[in-house]
N, C-alpha and C positions, 0 to 999 in steps of 0.2 A: 712527381706526384701526378702529373697529367697522364703519363703512360700507365701508372698504376690504376687510375680511374678507367682508362680505356680497357685495360685487361679485365677489371672487375665487371664492366658492362658487357664485354665479350663473353665472359664466363656465364653471366646471367642469361645470355642468349644462346648458350651451348656452342659458342664459337671459340676459336683460338686465335690469338694475336701473337705474331712472331716478332720479337723485339728487333732482330737483325734486319727485318724488312723496312724499318723506319729510319728516316734521317731526321736528326734534330737540327733545326735552323736557328741560329742566333741572329736576331735583328737589332742587336744593341747598337751597331754603328748608325743605323737610321731607322727610326720607327715613327712615321708621321702621326700627328695628333689630330683627333677629330676637333673641329672648330665650332660645333654647335651642340645643342643638348637633345636633339631628336633623331639623329641618324645613327645612333650607337650600334644597334643591331646590324644594320646594313653595312656599316663601316667595318665592324669586326668580321662579318662574313666575307666581304670583299678583300680584306687584308689576308684572310686565310686562303681565299681563291687565288690571289696573286702569288702567295708563297708556294702553294701547291703547283702552280704552273710556272714556277721559277721566274716570275715577273718582278722586277725590283719595286719595292714599295715607294721609292722616290721618283718613279717614272713621271715625266712631264710631257704634255702635249700642248704646243703653242704657248710655251712659257707658263703653263698652268698645271699644278699638281693634279694628276688624274684622280687620285683619291681625295676629292674635295666636294663640297656641298653641291655645286652646280651639276655634278655627274650622278648624284644619288638617285634622281628619278630613273635614269637609265639603268643603274645598278639594281634598283627594285624590280624593274621589268626583266632584267637578265636573270635574277634569282628565280623569279616566277617562271620564266620560260625554261630554265634549267630543271626546276622541279617537275614541270609538266612533261618535259622530254625524258626525264630520268637520267640525264647526263649533265655533267658539269664541264662546260667549255667556255673559254674566254676568247672573245673575238674582238680584235682591236683594229 
């Protein structure tokens, strides 16, 4: 369903999406859960960012899950910087 949505959006922009250029990733074995009620947008964007860069969603740093509330201010800054640069890079 998601790919159909992407195809429809691409058609609306007179673009073409090639299905064979995409890899579908199943995160069923581990998908971390957001633990608060206010970082949902940032959390979703960073999960996508991690998946695109082939970074495991369960990555830890100093025994703390990287995708956790204490890191959300950094991730907000990262997303802003990526938008300004026009590039999406994950620096760890």
